[in-house]
C-alpha positions in Angstrom: 25.0 -8.7 -16.3 21.9 -10.8 -16.5 22.4 -14.3 -17.8 19.6 -13.7 -20.4 21.2 -10.6 -21.9 23.7 -12.6 -24.0 21.2 -15.1 -25.2 19.3 -14.2 -28.4 15.9 -15.9 -28.7 14.6 -16.1 -32.3 11.9 -17.9 -34.1 12.8 -20.7 -36.5 13.3 -19.4 -40.0 12.4 -22.6 -41.8 9.9 -24.5 -39.7 10.4 -28.2 -40.6 9.9 -29.6 -37.2 6.9 -31.9 -36.6 5.1 -29.5 -34.3 5.1 -26.7 -37.0 3.2 -28.8 -39.5 0.1 -27.1 -40.7 0.6 -23.8 -38.8 1.3 -20.3 -40.1 5.0 -19.5 -40.1 4.8 -15.7 -40.4 6.7 -13.8 -37.8 3.6 -11.7 -37.0 1.5 -13.8 -34.5 -2.1 -14.5 -35.5 -4.6 -14.0 -32.7 -6.9 -16.7 -31.4 -9.7 -15.2 -33.4 -7.8 -15.6 -36.6 -7.0 -19.3 -36.1 -9.8 -21.2 -34.4 -9.6 -24.7 -32.9 -11.7 -26.1 -35.7 -9.3 -24.7 -38.4 -6.3 -26.2 -36.6 -8.0 -29.5 -36.3 -9.1 -29.4 -40.0 -5.5 -28.7 -41.1 -3.9 -31.3 -38.9 -6.3 -33.5 -36.8 -3.4 -35.0 -34.8 -2.3 -31.4 -33.8 -5.3 -31.1 -31.6 -5.3 -34.5 -29.9 -7.1 -34.1 -26.6 -5.2 -36.9 -24.8 -1.8 -35.8 -25.9 -2.8 -32.2 -25.4 -3.8 -32.9 -21.8 -0.5 -34.6 -21.2 1.3 -31.5 -22.5 -0.7 -29.2 -20.3 0.0 -31.3 -17.2 3.7 -31.5 -18.0 4.0 -27.8 -18.6 2.2 -27.1 -15.3 4.5 -29.4 -13.4 7.6 -28.0 -15.1 8.5 -31.4 -16.8 10.7 -30.0 -19.6 11.7 -33.5 -20.8 8.1 -34.6 -21.3 7.2 -31.3 -23.0 10.2 -31.6 -25.4 9.4 -35.2 -26.2 5.7 -34.5 -27.0 6.6 -31.6 -29.3 9.4 -33.5 -31.1 7.8 -37.0 -31.5 4.2 -35.9 -32.3 2.6 -33.2 -34.4 1.0 -31.8 -31.3 0.3 -28.0 -31.5 2.2 -25.9 -29.0 -0.8 -23.8 -28.5 -3.1 -26.6 -27.4 -5.5 -25.4 -24.7 -8.2 -26.8 -22.5 -11.8 -26.2 -23.4 -12.7 -24.9 -20.0 -10.3 -22.0 -19.4 -8.6 -21.8 -22.8 -5.2 -21.7 -21.2 -2.3 -23.1 -23.2 0.8 -24.9 -21.9 2.6 -21.5 -22.2 0.1 -20.0 -19.8 0.5 -22.8 -17.3 4.3 -22.8 -17.4 4.5 -19.0 -17.1 2.0 -19.0 -14.3 4.2 -21.4 -12.3 7.5 -19.9 -13.2 8.9 -22.8 -15.2 11.5 -21.0 -17.3 12.9 -24.0 -19.1 9.4 -25.1 -20.3 8.6 -21.5 -21.4 11.7 -21.4 -23.5 10.9 -24.7 -25.1 7.4 -23.7 -26.0 8.5 -20.3 -27.4 11.1 -22.0 -29.6 8.4 -24.4 -30.8 6.5 -21.4 -32.0 4.2 -21.2 -29.0 2.2 -18.0 -29.4 2.7 -15.6 -26.4 -0.3 -13.5 -27.5 -2.9 -16.2 -27.1 -5.5 -15.1 -24.6 -7.3 -17.4 -22.2 -11.0 -17.3 -21.5 -10.3 -14.4 -19.1 -8.5 -12.6 -21.8 -5.1 -13.0 -20.2 -1.8 -13.9 -21.9 1.1 -15.8 -20.5 2.6 -12.4 -19.6 -0.3 -11.7 -17.3 0.1 -15.0 -15.5 3.8 -14.6 -15.0 3.3 -11.1 -13.5 0.7 -12.5 -11.1 3.2 -15.0 -9.8 6.1 -12.5 -9.8 8.4 -14.5 -12.0 10.6 -11.8 -13.4 12.9 -14.2 -15.2 10.0 -15.5 -17.2 8.8 -12.0 -17.8 12.1 -11.1 -19.4 11.9 -13.9 -21.8 8.3 -13.3 -22.8 8.9 -9.5 -23.2 11.7 -10.4 -25.7 9.2 -12.3 -27.8 6.5 -9.7 -27.6 8.2 -6.6 -29.0 5.7 -6.2 -31.9 3.3 -3.3 -31.6 1.6 -2.8 -28.3 1.7 -6.4 -27.3 2.9 -5.6 -23.8 -0.3 -3.6 -23.2 -2.7 -6.5 -24.1 -5.7 -6.1 -21.9 -7.9 -8.9 -20.4 -11.7 -8.8 -20.1 -11.5 -6.4 -17.2 -9.3 -4.1 -19.3 -6.2 -4.8 -17.2 -2.8 -5.2 -18.7 0.2 -7.0 -17.2 1.3 -3.7 -15.6 -2.0 -3.6 -13.7 -1.5 -7.1 -12.3 2.1 -6.5 -11.4 1.1 -3.4 -9.5 -1.9 -5.1 -7.9 0.3 -7.9 -6.5 3.2 -5.7 -5.6 5.7 -7.3 -8.0 8.1 -4.5 -8.3 10.7 -6.3 -10.4 8.2 -7.4 -13.0 6.7 -3.9 -13.1 10.0 -2.3 -13.7 10.8 -4.7 -16.5 7.6 -3.9 -18.3 8.1 -0.2 -17.7 11.6 -0.2 -19.1 10.5 -2.1 -22.2 7.9 0.6 -23.0 4.7 -0.7 -21.4 2.1 1.9 -20.7 2.1 2.4 -16.9 -0.8 4.8 -17.0 -3.2 2.6 -18.9 -6.8 2.6 -17.8 -8.9 -0.5 -17.2 -12.7 -0.8 -17.7 -13.3 1.2 -14.5 -10.7 3.8 -15.6 -8.3 2.6 -12.9 -4.5 2.8 -13.5 -1.8 0.6 -12.0 -1.4 3.4 -9.4 -5.0 2.9 -8.2 -4.4 -0.9 -7.8 -1.1 -0.4 -6.0 -2.7 2.1 -3.6 -5.6 -0.4 -3.1 -3.3 -3.2 -2.0 -0.9 -0.9 -0.1 2.3 -1.2 -2.2 4.2 2.0 -1.6 7.2 0.8 -3.7 5.1 0.6 -6.8 3.7 4.1 -6.2 7.2 5.5 -5.7 8.4 3.8 -8.9 5.4 5.4 -10.8 6.3 8.8 -9.3 9.9 8.6 -10.4 8.9 7.5 -13.9 6.7 10.7 -14.2 3.3 9.0 -14.1 0.5 11.1 -12.9 -0.7 9.8 -9.5 -3.6 12.3 -9.3 -5.5 10.7 -12.3 -9.1 9.7 -11.4 -11.2 6.7 -12.2 -14.8 6.6 -13.4 -16.1 7.9 -10.0 -13.5 10.6 -9.8 -11.3 8.8 -7.2 -7.6 9.1 -7.3 -5.1 6.6 -5.8 -5.1 8.6 -2.5 -8.8 7.8 -2.1 -8.1 4.1 -2.7 -5.4 4.1 -0.1 -7.7 5.7 2.5 -10.6 3.4 1.7 -8.6 0.2 2.0 -6.5 1.3 5.0 -3.1 1.4 3.1 -1.3 3.6 5.6 2.2 3.1 4.0 0.7 3.8 0.6 -1.0 6.9 2.0 2.4 8.2 3.4 4.1 7.5 0.0 1.4 9.5 -1.9 1.6 12.4 0.5 5.4 12.4 0.0 4.8 12.5 -3.7 2.8 15.8 -3.3 -0.6 14.3 -3.9 -3.3 16.6 -2.4 -5.3 15.3 0.5 -8.3 17.6 0.2 -9.4 16.6 -3.4 -12.9 15.3 -3.7 -14.4 12.6 -6.0 -17.5 12.9 -8.1 -19.6 12.9 -4.9 -17.5 15.4 -3.1 -16.0 12.8 -0.8 -12.5 13.5 0.3 -10.0 10.8 1.4 -10.7 11.2 5.1 -14.4 10.5 4.4 -13.4 7.1 3.0 -11.1 6.5 6.0 -13.8 7.2 8.5 -16.4 5.2 6.6 -14.2 2.1 6.6 -13.0 2.7 10.2 -9.3 3.2 9.4 -8.4 5.5 12.3 -4.7 5.7 11.6 -5.3 6.8 8.0 -7.9 9.3 9.3 -5.4 10.8 11.8 -2.7 11.1 9.1 -5.0 12.8 6.7 -6.3 15.3 9.3 -2.7 16.0 10.3 -1.9 16.7 6.6 -4.6 19.2 5.8 -8.0 17.6 5.9 -10.5 19.4 8.1 -12.1 17.2 10.8 -15.5 18.7 9.9 -15.0 18.9 6.2 -18.2 18.1 4.2 -18.8 16.1 1.1 -21.4 16.8 -1.6 -24.3 15.9 0.7 -23.0 17.9 3.6 -21.8 14.8 5.5 -18.7 15.1 7.7 -16.4 12.2 8.6 -18.4 11.7 11.8 -21.6 11.2 9.7 -19.7 8.7 7.5 -18.3 6.8 10.5 -21.8 6.6 12.2 -23.5 5.5 8.9 -21.0 2.7 8.1 -20.4 1.5 11.7 -16.9 3.0 12.0 -17.0 3.1 15.8 -13.3 3.6 16.4 -13.1 6.6 14.0 -16.4 8.1 15.4 -15.1 7.8 19.0 -11.7 9.4 18.1 -13.5 12.3 16.3 -15.8 13.0 19.2 -13.0 12.8 21.6 -11.2 15.5 19.6 -14.1 17.8 20.1 -16.2 17.3 16.9 -19.7 18.7 17.3 -21.9 15.6 18.0 -25.0 17.4 16.8 -23.7 18.6 13.5 -26.3 18.2 10.7 -25.9 17.4 7.0 -28.0 18.8 4.1 -30.9 16.4 5.0 -30.8 17.4 8.7 -29.2 14.1 9.8 -26.8 14.1 12.8 -24.4 11.2 13.4 -27.0 9.9 15.9 -29.6 9.7 13.1 -27.2 7.7 10.9 -26.2 5.4 13.7 -29.9 4.7 14.4 -30.7 4.2 10.8 -27.8 1.7 10.4 -28.7 -0.1 13.6 -25.2 0.5 15.1 -25.8 0.3 18.8 -22.2 1.1 19.8 -22.0 4.1 17.6 -25.4 5.3 18.9 -24.3 4.9 22.5 -21.0 6.6 21.7 -22.8 9.7 20.4 -25.0 9.7 23.6 -21.9 9.5 25.8 -20.6 12.6 24.0 -23.7 14.7 24.7 -25.6 14.1 21.4 -29.2 15.3 21.6 -32.1 13.0 20.9 -34.5 15.8 20.3 -32.9 17.1 17.0 -35.1 16.4 14.0 -34.1 16.0 10.4 -35.8 17.6 7.3 -38.5 14.9 7.5 -39.2 15.9 11.1 -37.8 12.6 12.4 -35.7 12.2 15.5 -32.9 9.6 15.8 -35.3 7.2 17.5 -37.9 7.6 14.8 -35.2 6.9 12.2 -34.2 3.7 14.0 -37.8 2.6 14.1 -38.4 3.3 10.4 -35.2 1.3 9.5 -36.3 -1.7 11.7 -33.9 -1.4 14.6 -36.0 -0.3 17.5 -34.9 -3.0 20.0 -31.2 -2.8 19.6 -31.2 1.0 19.7 -33.4 0.9 22.8 -30.7 -1.2 24.5 -28.1 1.3 23.4 -30.2 4.1 24.8 -30.4 2.3 28.2 -26.6 1.6 28.0 -27.2 -2.1 28.0 -25.0 -2.0 24.8 -22.1 0.4 25.2 -19.3 1.8 23.1 -16.3 -0.3 24.0 -14.0 2.7 23.8 -16.2 4.8 26.0 -16.4 1.9 28.5 -12.6 1.5 28.5 -12.2 5.2 29.1 -14.7 5.1 32.0 -13.0 2.1 33.6 -9.6 3.8 33.4 -10.9 6.9 35.0 -12.5 4.9 37.8 -9.3 3.0 38.4 -7.3 6.2 38.6 -9.9 7.6 41.1 -9.8 4.5 43.2 -6.0 4.3 43.2 -5.1 7.9 44.1 -1.7 8.2 45.7 -1.6 8.6 49.5 -0.5 11.7 51.3 2.9 10.1 52.0 3.4 9.1 48.3 2.4 12.6 47.2 4.9 14.1 49.7 7.7 11.8 48.4 6.9 12.7 44.8 6.9 16.4 45.7 10.2 16.1 47.5 11.8 14.3 44.6 10.7 17.0 42.3 12.0 19.9 44.5 15.0 18.3 46.2 17.6 20.0 44.0 15.8 23.2 43.0 17.8 26.3 43.7 16.4 28.5 46.5 16.8 31.6 44.4 13.9 33.1 42.5 13.6 32.0 38.9 14.8 35.3 37.5 17.9 35.5 39.7 18.5 31.8 39.0 18.7 32.4 35.3 20.8 35.5 35.7 23.3 33.8 37.8 23.6 30.9 35.4 24.2 33.3 32.5 26.9 35.1 34.6 28.7 31.8 35.3 28.6 30.8 31.6 30.1 34.3 30.7 32.9 34.0 33.2 33.7 30.5 32.0 33.9 31.7 28.5 36.2 34.5 29.4 38.6 32.1 31.2 38.8 29.9 28.2 39.5 32.8 25.9 42.3 34.1 28.2 43.9 30.7 28.4 43.9 30.3 24.6 45.4 33.8 24.2 48.2 33.0 26.6 49.0 29.7 24.9 49.2 31.4 21.5 51.7 34.0 22.9 54.0 31.4 24.4 53.8 29.1 21.4 54.3 26.0 23.4 51.5 23.5 23.1 49.9 25.0 20.0 53.0 24.6 17.9 54.1 21.2 19.2 52.7 18.1 17.3 51.3 15.8 19.9 51.9 12.1 19.6 49.1 9.7 18.5 47.0 8.6 21.4 45.5 5.2 22.0 42.8 4.0 24.3 45.1 3.7 27.4 46.4 7.2 26.9 42.9 8.5 26.6 41.8 7.2 30.0 45.0 7.1 32.0 47.1 10.0 30.7 50.2 10.4 28.6 52.5 9.3 31.4 51.5 5.7 30.7 53.5 5.8 27.5 56.6 7.2 29.4 56.4 4.4 32.0 56.3 1.6 29.5 58.2 3.4 26.8 55.6 2.9 24.2 55.4 4.9 21.1 52.0 6.4 20.9 
């Protein structure tokens, strides 16, 4: 059992300590907007002493529990003192660095765990960022009122979002078990599942799936977590989402499927996995672009080369008449342009504006670099590697003697019989062997000799040298 389960943390019922002077003593925590710095200073000027307060913040950040306790007991300093720059209290700093003893002291001194910093974050947010699950347990026990666990910062992200983003599974499970909303949306309509897929944390995604959270929910642009995993190259997260039955062919608001994002960001392993699991290599988005178009447009040279090697049409056009060669010229990607030319892309194809790929490159301001790619002065590194390998194989062909030795080794033990007779004879031998075993078993059953006798236990020596070893040395096996 956890060492914190037996401990019951409660707020003081009759606050008569020096640090509670001039503060509200209700069990419902007031927000920072309800009690301002000026009000605290007007009630008790010494409670907002900058010098003492700075000393408290430094001690809390360093984990100096003795100094924190001394300042709170010997002065009337407020436990919620914060710096004017980031508005972070001592509780924020102690929780952010995982100082459990200091956190307990501040909470027992009526430190407010719901106070938000300038970024809108509570101490629970900071402890989840650092992955301090023991601190999270204590803070959660003090924040059972209402939806305090789902407090959102200025980006709309709760503590669950930050725990999922940083891959802190223990903190995430603690929040989920205490009733935090694991499907909460931030300002961009992203859930913790989106952030876990973005940072490639498959354990968080599996935890969400087992808790019944929908992993197909979309953000403000219609993208689900599987789009985020493909975009950011999270191969393990992508595998986890596919295992959780997330569809691979769903499009976002622009019709882009996950393999379009993988090609655009040059994540070839993710692209291969998605095509293997149902994505069509020439699937189009809302503008008619294929993954080859996306790879050429965003300089995804590795993905473009892999697609062209798999037989993708290099002259395929989108709704605007653009081929991958047009997009490579417009982006000024010399290697992608050369890769398309190496795979028989045509320079004469025109788009809807009657521009060739070279015209598009000139209009985009990349005539020089594309001219070098056209003359193969700048080459696709993958095409160059393939060419060098083929040339090496051609130059290092095996001699006639080496070919003869290789052929003799392959045919040295081949039966002289034709293949049909060879298979028939093998089947006949297997049948005869099976008949002999059946006849031997039948004769043993009739005699009742070895089948009814309980054999002695055998050891390693008996196994390899026979049962007579036990008779010679008179050992009991």
